[in-house]
C-alpha positions in Angstrom: 162.7 142.5 122.0 162.6 138.1 122.7 159.7 136.1 123.0 159.2 134.6 126.7 157.5 131.0 126.3 154.8 129.9 128.2 156.9 127.6 130.2 159.1 130.0 131.7 156.0 132.0 132.2 154.3 129.0 134.1 157.7 128.0 136.1 157.6 132.0 137.3 154.6 130.9 139.0 156.1 129.7 142.6 152.9 130.1 144.7 154.6 132.1 147.1 153.1 135.7 147.2 156.4 137.1 148.0 158.0 135.5 144.7 155.1 135.9 142.7 154.7 139.8 143.4 158.6 139.8 142.2 158.6 137.3 139.3 155.5 137.5 137.6 155.6 141.1 136.8 159.0 141.1 135.8 158.5 137.8 133.4 155.5 139.6 131.8 156.7 143.4 131.5 160.4 143.2 131.6 161.9 140.3 130.3 160.5 140.5 127.0 162.6 144.0 126.6 165.9 141.7 127.7 168.6 140.1 125.6 168.7 136.5 125.4 171.4 136.3 127.8 169.5 137.5 130.3 166.7 135.1 129.1 168.9 132.3 129.9 170.3 133.9 133.2 166.4 133.9 134.3 165.8 130.5 133.2 168.4 129.2 135.5 167.3 131.1 138.3 164.2 129.2 138.1 166.2 126.1 138.9 166.6 127.0 142.1 164.2 126.3 145.0 161.6 128.5 146.6 163.3 128.7 149.6 166.6 129.8 148.0 164.9 132.4 145.9 163.4 134.1 149.3 166.3 134.3 150.4 168.1 135.9 147.7 165.5 138.2 147.5 165.4 139.3 150.8 169.1 139.3 151.1 169.5 136.8 153.9 171.7 134.9 151.7 173.9 135.4 148.6 173.2 133.8 145.2 175.7 131.0 144.8 176.3 131.8 141.3 177.8 135.7 139.8 175.1 135.0 136.8 172.6 134.2 139.7 173.6 137.1 141.7 173.2 139.6 138.4 169.7 138.5 137.4 168.5 138.8 141.3 169.8 142.2 141.3 168.4 143.1 138.0 164.9 141.7 139.1 164.8 143.5 142.2 165.8 147.3 140.2 163.1 146.4 137.8 160.5 145.7 140.7 161.9 148.8 142.4 160.8 151.0 139.4 157.2 149.6 139.3 156.7 150.2 143.0 153.8 152.6 143.6 152.5 151.9 139.7 149.0 150.5 139.1 148.8 147.0 139.0 152.1 146.3 141.4 
């Protein structure tokens, strides 16, 4: 289990509902159970613009690196597992 910093949690708040619904539960529920490599990939993902993130998550554009492609797919899988559960 890893420690997710307040800075990472704050940067996950994007201000776009579509992104917040994907990223905030991920950072609170899933990311603490991941390894350091996943955390680093997520921190790198947060460097992308909101528009890039929306396009990557909705599938209209491919992420620009393999690492970003993998973390986007992982976040989408985590989100799909939570669908239909209370609080999501």
